[in-house]
C-alpha positions in Angstrom: -1.9 15.2 2.5 -4.3 13.7 -0.1 -4.3 16.9 -2.0 -0.5 17.0 -2.1 -0.3 13.3 -3.2 -2.8 14.0 -6.0 -1.1 17.2 -7.1 -4.2 19.3 -6.5 -5.3 22.2 -4.2 -8.5 21.0 -2.6 -9.9 17.8 -1.2 -12.8 18.1 -3.7 -10.4 18.0 -6.6 -8.6 15.0 -5.1 -11.8 13.1 -4.7 -12.9 13.9 -8.2 -9.6 12.7 -9.5 -10.0 9.5 -7.5 -13.3 8.8 -9.2 -11.8 8.7 -12.6 -8.8 6.6 -11.6 -8.7 3.0 -13.0 -6.5 0.7 -11.0 -5.3 -1.4 -13.9 -4.2 1.5 -15.9 -2.4 3.2 -13.1 -0.8 0.1 -11.6 0.4 -0.9 -15.0 2.6 2.2 -15.1 4.6 1.2 -12.0 8.0 -0.1 -13.1 10.0 -0.2 -9.9 10.0 -3.0 -7.4 7.1 -2.7 -5.0 6.5 -3.9 -1.5 2.9 -4.3 -0.4 2.2 -4.3 3.3 -1.0 -5.4 5.0 -2.0 -6.4 8.5 -4.1 -9.4 9.2 -6.5 -7.3 11.3 -7.2 -4.9 8.4 -10.8 -4.8 7.2 -11.9 -7.2 4.5 -12.1 -4.2 2.1 -8.5 -3.1 3.0 -7.2 -6.6 2.5 -9.1 -7.0 -0.8 -7.7 -3.7 -2.1 -4.1 -4.7 -1.1 -4.5 -8.0 -2.9 -6.1 -6.4 -6.0 -3.3 -3.9 -6.2 -0.6 -6.6 -5.7 -2.2 -8.9 -8.3 -2.4 -6.0 -10.9 1.3 -5.1 -10.6 3.5 -6.1 -13.5 6.7 -4.8 -11.8 8.7 -7.0 -9.4 6.7 -7.3 -6.3 6.5 -8.7 -2.8 3.7 -8.9 -0.2 4.2 -8.9 3.5 1.3 -9.7 5.8 1.8 -8.7 9.4 0.2 -11.0 12.0 -1.1 -10.5 15.6 1.9 -12.6 16.6 4.1 -9.9 15.1 2.2 -7.3 17.1 1.8 -5.3 13.9 -1.5 -6.5 12.5 -3.3 -3.1 12.7 -3.8 -0.7 9.7 -0.5 0.9 8.7 1.1 -1.2 11.5 0.4 1.6 14.0 0.8 -0.8 16.8 4.3 -1.7 15.8 5.9 0.9 13.5 9.4 -0.3 14.4 8.7 -3.7 12.9 7.1 -2.1 9.8 10.2 0.1 9.3 12.5 -2.9 9.9 10.6 -4.9 7.3 10.7 -2.1 4.7 14.4 -1.5 5.3 15.3 -5.2 5.1 13.4 -5.4 1.8 15.3 -2.3 0.5 18.6 -3.9 1.6 17.7 -7.0 -0.5 17.2 -4.9 -3.6 
């Protein structure tokens, strides 16, 4: 999947491409509204990366933090994908 997302053939090529990526440059190219999702049980590093990405966006943006009370606090909301999908589709409906 990473290879496909990066438009390359091997994991080695994808990892080399990632080394040369600069968050500010890439995020600055995003023009469409963007929804950032994060669970409160994510690692400190995952939460930091989500916040850094969100803060660097120049496009219209929204952050949604899933809580343990939601039952969707895990990474990628794997413990409640239905709530994650509902959140995303509600956000899209508002657009």
